C-alpha positions in Angstrom: 0.0 0.0 0.0 1.1 3.5 -0.7 2.4 5.9 2.0 2.1 9.3 0.4 4.6 12.1 1.1 2.7 15.0 -0.4 3.4 18.7 -0.5 3.1 21.8 -2.6 6.3 22.3 -4.5 9.2 23.9 -2.6 7.6 23.0 0.8 10.1 20.5 2.3 9.2 17.3 0.6 12.8 16.5 -0.3 13.9 17.1 3.3 11.3 14.6 4.6 12.3 12.1 2.0 15.9 12.5 2.8 15.2 11.8 6.5 13.0 8.7 5.7 15.6 7.4 3.2 18.3 7.7 5.8 16.1 6.1 8.5 14.9 3.1 6.4 17.5 2.6 3.7 20.9 3.6 5.1 22.6 0.5 6.6 25.9 2.0 7.5 24.6 5.3 9.2 26.0 7.2 6.3 23.6 9.2 4.1 24.1 10.2 0.6 21.6 12.1 -1.7 21.3 9.1 -4.0 19.3 7.3 -1.3 16.4 9.7 -1.9 15.8 7.8 -5.1 14.7 4.9 -3.0 11.4 6.9 -2.7 9.8 7.1 -6.0 7.6 9.9 -7.5 4.0 9.7 -8.6 3.1 9.7 -11.4 6.0 7.5 -12.5 6.6 7.6 -16.2 8.3 4.2 -16.2 5.1 2.6 -14.9 2.6 4.8 -16.6 4.0 3.9 -20.1 2.7 0.4 -19.4 -0.8 1.8 -19.6 -0.7 4.6 -22.1 1.4 6.2 -24.8 4.1 8.6 -23.6 3.1 11.1 -26.3 0.0 11.7 -24.1 1.9 12.3 -20.9 1.0 16.0 -21.1 -2.7 15.2 -21.6 -4.2 15.5 -18.1 -7.5 13.8 -19.1 -5.6 10.8 -20.4 -3.1 10.6 -17.5 -6.0 10.8 -14.9 -7.6 7.7 -16.4 -4.6 5.7 -15.2 -3.9 7.1 -11.7 -5.7 4.3 -9.9 -4.6 1.6 -12.4 -0.9 2.5 -11.8 -1.4 2.6 -8.0 -3.1 -0.9 -8.2 -0.1 -2.0 -10.2 2.3 -0.7 -7.5 0.3 -2.3 -4.8 0.2 -5.7 -6.4 3.2 -6.7 -4.3 1.2 -6.1 -1.2 3.8 -4.1 0.7 4.1 -0.6 2.0 5.7 1.8 -0.6 6.7 5.4 0.0 5.8 7.7 -2.9 6.4 11.4 -3.3 3.8 13.6 -5.0 3.2 17.3 -5.7 -0.3 16.6 -7.1 -3.3 18.1 -5.5 -5.8 15.5 -4.3 -8.1 16.1 -7.3 -10.7 14.5 -9.4 -10.5 14.9 -13.2 -13.5 13.7 -15.2 -14.5 11.5 -12.3 -11.0 10.0 -12.1 -9.8 10.2 -8.5 -6.1 10.9 -7.9 -6.1 8.2 -5.2 -8.4 6.4 -2.8 -8.4 4.6 0.5 -8.1 1.2 -1.2 -4.6 2.2 -2.4 -3.4 4.3 0.5 -1.8 3.1 3.7 -0.9 6.4 5.2 -0.4 10.1 4.3 2.3 12.5 5.4 1.5 16.1 4.2 4.2 18.8 4.4 3.0 22.4 4.4 5.0 25.6 4.3 4.3 29.3 4.7 3.3 30.4 1.1 5.5 33.5 1.5 8.6 31.4 1.8 7.4 29.1 -0.9 7.4 32.1 -3.2 11.1 32.9 -2.3 12.1 29.3 -2.7 10.5 29.1 -6.1 12.3 32.3 -7.2 15.6 30.5 -6.6 14.6 27.1 -8.0 13.2 28.5 -11.3 15.2 31.8 -11.5 12.0 33.8 -11.7 10.8 37.0 -10.0 8.7 37.2 -6.8 5.7 38.4 -8.9 6.0 35.4 -11.2 6.1 33.0 -8.2 3.1 34.8 -6.7 1.2 34.2 -9.9 2.1 30.5 -9.8 1.0 29.7 -6.3 -2.3 31.7 -6.7 -3.2 29.9 -10.0 -6.1 27.5 -9.4 -5.2 25.7 -12.6 -1.4 25.4 -12.1 0.0 22.4 -13.8 3.6 21.1 -13.9 4.7 20.0 -17.4 8.0 18.2 -16.7 10.3 16.7 -19.3 13.6 14.8 -19.4 16.9 16.5 -20.3 16.5 15.5 -23.9 13.0 16.9 -24.1 10.9 13.8 -23.6 7.6 14.4 -21.7 7.2 13.2 -18.2 3.6 12.8 -16.8 2.2 16.2 -15.9 1.0 17.0 -12.4 -2.0 19.0 -11.5 -0.9 21.3 -8.6 -3.4 24.1 -8.4 -3.0 27.0 -6.0 -1.3 26.7 -2.6 -4.5 26.9 -0.6 -6.5 24.5 -2.7 -3.6 22.0 -2.6 -3.4 22.2 1.2 -7.2 21.9 1.6 -7.4 19.0 -0.8 -5.2 16.8 1.3 -6.2 18.2 4.7 -9.9 17.4 3.9 -9.1 13.9 2.6 -11.5 11.6 4.4 -8.7 9.2 5.7 -7.8 8.8 9.3 -4.2 7.7 8.8 -2.7 11.1 8.0 -0.4 13.6 9.6 0.2 17.3 8.6 3.7 18.6 9.2 4.7 22.2 9.1 8.1 22.9 7.5 8.7 25.6 10.1 8.3 23.1 12.9 10.9 20.9 11.1 13.3 23.8 11.2 12.7 24.8 14.9 12.7 21.3 16.3 13.8 18.7 13.7 14.3 15.8 16.2 10.8 16.3 17.8 9.1 16.5 14.4 10.9 13.7 12.7 10.3 11.5 15.8 6.6 12.4 15.4 6.7 11.2 11.9 8.2 7.8 12.8 5.8 7.5 15.7 2.9 8.1 13.3 4.3 5.5 10.9 4.9 3.0 13.8 1.2 3.4 14.8 -0.2 2.8 11.3 2.2 0.4 9.5 4.6 -2.2 10.6 8.0 -0.6 11.2 10.6 -0.7 13.9 10.9 2.4 16.1 14.5 3.1 16.8 15.4 6.3 18.7 19.1 6.1 18.0 18.4 5.7 14.3 16.1 8.8 14.4 18.9 10.9 16.0 21.4 9.6 13.4 19.1 10.4 10.5 18.2 13.8 11.8 21.9 14.6 12.1 22.7 13.2 8.6 20.0 15.2 6.9 20.7 18.6 8.5 20.5 21.4 5.9 24.3 22.0 6.1 25.1 18.4 5.4 22.7 18.2 2.5 24.2 21.4 1.1 27.7 20.0 1.4 26.7 16.9 -0.5 25.1 18.9 -3.2 28.2 21.1 -3.5 30.4 18.0 -3.8 28.4 15.6 -5.9 25.6 17.7 -7.4 21.8 17.3 -7.0 19.5 17.7 -10.0 15.8 18.2 -9.3 15.2 20.4 -12.4 16.3 23.6 -10.6 18.2 26.5 -12.2 20.4 27.2 -9.2 21.5 25.3 -6.1 18.7 23.2 -4.7 19.8 23.6 -1.1 20.0 27.4 -1.2 19.2 29.3 2.0 17.5 26.8 4.4 16.1 28.7 7.4 17.6 31.9 6.1 15.0 31.8 3.4 12.8 34.2 5.5 10.0 36.2 3.9 10.2 38.8 6.7 13.6 39.9 5.4 13.3 39.1 1.7 9.7 39.3 0.4 8.3 42.4 -1.3 5.8 43.9 1.3 3.2 44.4 -1.4 3.3 40.6 -2.3 3.1 39.8 1.4 -0.1 41.8 1.8 -1.7 40.2 -1.3 -0.8 36.7 -0.1 -2.3 37.3 3.3 -5.5 38.5 1.7 -5.9 35.7 -0.7 -4.9 32.9 1.6 -6.2 34.4 4.8 -8.3 31.5 6.0 -5.7 28.8 5.4 -2.9 30.9 6.9 -4.9 31.6 10.0 -5.7 27.9 10.2 -2.0 27.1 10.2 -1.0 29.9 12.5 1.0 31.8 9.8 -0.9 35.0 10.5 
């Protein structure tokens, strides 16, 4: 069954996957960025092409027809599988993105949208205004492709608030919502909370020493050093591990954009304690 690690883009998904990869897949207490690949992404083009032509990977209606079919294919082995996604929990032409029959647990990572804007600016080399337009676009879709221009299945993301609400309101009791800001202020506490959540919902071993080792191995400074030394390609224009906790909207965000964001996302930001 699938354990979703879901988030809006640039919200901490990679950090959570790094920690989980270290905890579950590092046998020698040494973490390297390649371990993140142990956790796949959904939709996965290698599996999806078993069900449809890759020339239609950028056709949302066609891709959505196969969401559940691919998940059933993944779950045929009858074991728990971590999967990353940036997709909203949406329904396209009565095709659900996922369902309880294919879901074992859900970890949702959310981040203050003002810092998401700043992180997007670095990742895509775009302006704050361009980032603002992306996260407020209810029809925002990611159209990825390989380095040689081949299409990768698109992902429907939508706006920041609708993405958050889609997963928050998912009628599924095995879910946990983690704030990126809490991961920064108390990494050990929050990553322990994630492992406790998994321990309560799936069959895993709880190992406090392993938690401490994984938290230390995946500190921002250590991830940044590995990227500087070995590289880390997630489709970004600049360094992926850029500012970490120094990526602070209070110091860097245009005040006018701050006011617009607070107005548009007022309810959700209040709900999360961001304003």
